[in-house]
N, C-alpha and C positions, 0 to 999 in steps of 0.2 A: 668030281665036283668042281675042281678048278678049271678042267676042260670045258664044262657046261658053261661057267661064268665067262671064260675067255671067248667062246663061241658067241655068247649072247652080246658081249661087249663088241666084238667084230661086227656082228649083225646090226648093232646100234649105230656104230660108226659109218657103216656102209649106207644105212637109211639117212643118217644126217648128212652125209656127203651128197646123195642124190636129192635130198631136200633142198639143199643150197644150190645145187646145179639147176633145178628147176625154178628155183626162186631168184636166181641171179639175174635173168633177163628182165624180169618185172621190177627188181630193184634198180637195175641200170636205167630202165626206162623212166622210173620216178625221178632219179637222180638227174638225169640228162635233160629230161622234158619238163619237169615240174620244180623240183626243189633247188637246183642250181639257178634257173631263170628267175625264181622268186628273189633270191639274195641279189642277183644281178639287177633286177628291176628296182629293189629298194636302194641299192648302191648308186644306180644311175640317177635316181630322183633327186640327189644332191648335187647333181651337175647340170651345167648348161651344155648341151651336146654340140660338138661342131660338126662340120660337113663330113659325110662318109664315116662318121664314127670317130673322127680324129679331132685333136684340139679341144677336148672337154675341159671346162673350166668349173672348178669347185665353187658353188654358190651357197652351200649351206641349206638353210631352211627357206631360201628365196622362192623356189618353186611352190612350196606348201602355202608361204604367205600370199603369193599370187593366187593360188588355187582357191583359198578360203575368201578372196575378195572378187573372184570371178563369177558373175551372174550365170554364165552359161553352165558352170559346174553345178550349181544348185538346182538349176532348171532340169539338167540332165538327170541329176539324182532324184528329183521328184518324178520325172518321166520313168525312170527305172522302177521306183517304188509303185507307181500307178500300174505299170505293165504287170508287175509281179502280182499285185492285187486282183488284176483282171484275170490273168492266166491261171495262177496256181489254184485258187479255190474251185473255179469252175472246172478246170481239167481234172481235179481229183474226184469232185462230186460226180461228174458225168461218167468217168472212167469206173467209179465204184458201182454205180447203177448198172452199167453195160456189163460189168464183171459178174454182178449177182444174177443178172438175166442169163448170160452165157454160161453160167455154172450149173444151170439146170439141164436135164436131159430133154433136148429138142433136136429136130431134123435141121441138118445143115449147120450145126454148131461150129464145126471147124472152118467152114467157108466164111461165116460171120467174123470169127476171130481174126482170120487172115485179112478180111476187108478192112476191119477197124485198125489193124496194125500197119497196113500199107503205107499210110502217111509218114510213119517213122522211118521207113527205110527209102523213101522217095528223096531224090536229090533236092536239097534246099533251093537251088536255083530254079528247078522245074516247078516246084510248089510255089515259089514267089511269082513266076510268070503266070501260073494259072490264076492265082489270086488277084494278080494285077489286072488281068483280063475280066475276071469277075467283077472287080471294083471299078472298071473303067466308067467314067462319069458319062461318056457318049454312046458307046455301043456295048457296055458290059451287061452280062446276064442279070445282075441284081437289079439295076436300073430298068431293064426290059420288063421284068416281072413287076416292078413298081409302077411302070407305064400301064401295064395291063389293068391294074386295079385303079387307075386314075391318080396316081401320085407322081409328083415331080422327081426329077433326077437328083440324086445325092452325090456330093463330091467325097466319096468314102476315104480316099487317101490324100486329098489336097485340102480338106477343110481342117484347119488347126483344132477345131472342137472335137472332132470325131475320129481323126486320123489314128491316134493312138489306140482307141477301142478297136478299130478295124484291124490293126496289126495284131493286137491282143487275141482276137478271134482266130487269126491264122495260127498264132502260137498254141492256142487251145487245141484247135483241130490237129495240129501236128504231133502233139504229145499224148493225146487220149489213149491211143492204141498202147504205147509203152507203159503207161500207168495202169491200164487195163490188165495187161499181161501180169504185171506185179501183183495186182489185187487178186487176179484168178489164182495165182500160186498161193496166196494168203488163204483164200476161201477154201482151197482144196486141202488145207492142213487142219481145218475145223472138223473135229470128229462128228459124224452124224448122230451119235448117241444124244447130243445136246438137243438137236431138233426134234428128235423122237420123243424125249422127255417133255419138251415144251408142247408138243401137240397133245400128249396125254393130259397135260395140265390145262389145255384149252387155249394155249396161246396161238394167235393167228400169224399170218405171214410178216405183217407190220411189226408186231411185237417181238417176233423171233429176229427180225432184221435189227431192230433197235436194241434188244437186250441180249442177244447172243453174237450176232455177226459183227456189229460195230465194235464191242469190247474185245472180242477175240482177234479181230483183224487190226487192232490199233498198233502193233509193232510195224506191220506193213505200212500203215497209213502214216506213221511217224517217219519211216524211211522215205517214203514217196514225198512227203511234205518237205523234208530236209533237202533231198536231192533236187527237187523241182524249184525250191526258193533259190538255191545256189545257181542252178542253171538260169533261171529267169533273170536274176540279178546280173547275169553276164550277157543278156540278150545282145546280139549284133547283127547276125546274118539277115534275118527277116526285115529289119529296119533298113539295112544297107541296101538290099535288093529291091525293096518296095518303095522307098522314099528317097528319090535322087536328090542331089544337092541344090537344085532350083526349085524344089518343092516348098511352097510357102508354109507347109505344115512341119518342116524338118526341126525348127527350134523346139516344138512341143512334142516331138517323138524321138529324138536322139537320146540314147542311152549313155551312160558312163563309158562303156566299152567303145560305143561309136565316137565319142568325144576323144577318147584315147587314140583311136585310129586316126582321127582328123589331125591331131597334133603331132603324133609320131610319124605318120607316113605321108600325110599330105603337106604339112607345114615343117616337117622335119625338126620338130622340137621334142626330141626323145625324152629329155629330162623332165619337161613339164607333163608329157604324156605318162612317164612313169610314176609321177607323183599322183596323177589321177587314178592309176591302177592300184597304187598302195592304198589310197582312200577306199576304193571298192573292196580290196581285200580285207581291211579292217572292218568295214561294215558287215561283210559276209561272215567273218569270224565272230563278231558279236552277236549277230543273228543266230548262227549256229550254236554258240554256247547258251543263249537264251532258250533255244529249242530244247537243247539237251537237259537244262535244268528243269524246264516245264514239263517234259515228257514223264517225269516221275510221278506226276499227278494224275495223268491220263491214260498212260500206256500200260497195258496189262500184260505181263509175260507169264506164260505157263510153263 
C-alpha cells in the first residue's frame, strides 16, 4: 500500500516538475517583457530623464501635472476613444456575420476563411502602403471610382474631419479575420440539438440566430470585445505608417501611444512619455474592470 502511495507521489512530483519546466519560458517572458517594464515605466514617470538615460532628476508628480494640463493629451485621448468606437463594434459585427455564414456547409469554405484571415498575417507596413495608395487623393483607386460616378476627389487621410475614420476602416479590415476565427470556434461549440429543436418549434433562421446563437456565443463575444478594446486603445502602427508628421490631420488622428512615441523617442522626454503610458494603462484597467463586472448580466456560460 505504501509502495503505491510512494509511486503516486513520485509520479505527481515528476508531473509538477515538467509542468514548471514548460511554464518557465512563458513566466520568464511575462516578467521580462511585460511585468518588469510596467514597474520601470511607472518609476520613470516620476523623473525628468537626461540624455542617453543618464542624469535622471526626480520631479515627483510634475509630469502628471503637466500631462493633465496638456491639450494634446486630451485630444489624443479623444482620438483613441473615437478610433476604438469606430473599430471595435464594426469589426465584431462584421466578423460575427461572416463566421455565421462560413459555419454552414458550402463550397470553398476553407478558401473563404483563408482569404478573410490573410489581412491579419500581412505585414503592417505592407497593409499601410496599400491603403495609402487606395486613399491617395490624386491617383488612388477610391477617388478614381468616385470620379467614374461623377463625384469629386476626397482627401481621405489629409482631411482632419475624416482622416480618423479612414484609419479606423483600415483597422476594421485588418482584424476582421482574427475575430472571425474566434467566432467560428465559438459557433462550432454550440450543439446542433438546439437548432433542430428550434426548427421543430417553427423558428426561422433569424430567430435562431437571435435566441440561440447570440446567447450561446456570448462568452466568445465577451472575450473578443475585451481583447479588441485593449488592442484598439493601444493603436499606433497604422497611424504612424499612414499619417506622416507633416500631415495636417495628425492632431486629430494621433493616439496616446503615438503621443508617447513622440515624446519618448523623438523629443527624448521619456519621463513625460512614461506618464502618458501610465494614464493609458489606468484607463485600460478601468475599462477592463467595468467589462468584467458588466459581463455577469449578459454573458451566459453553459
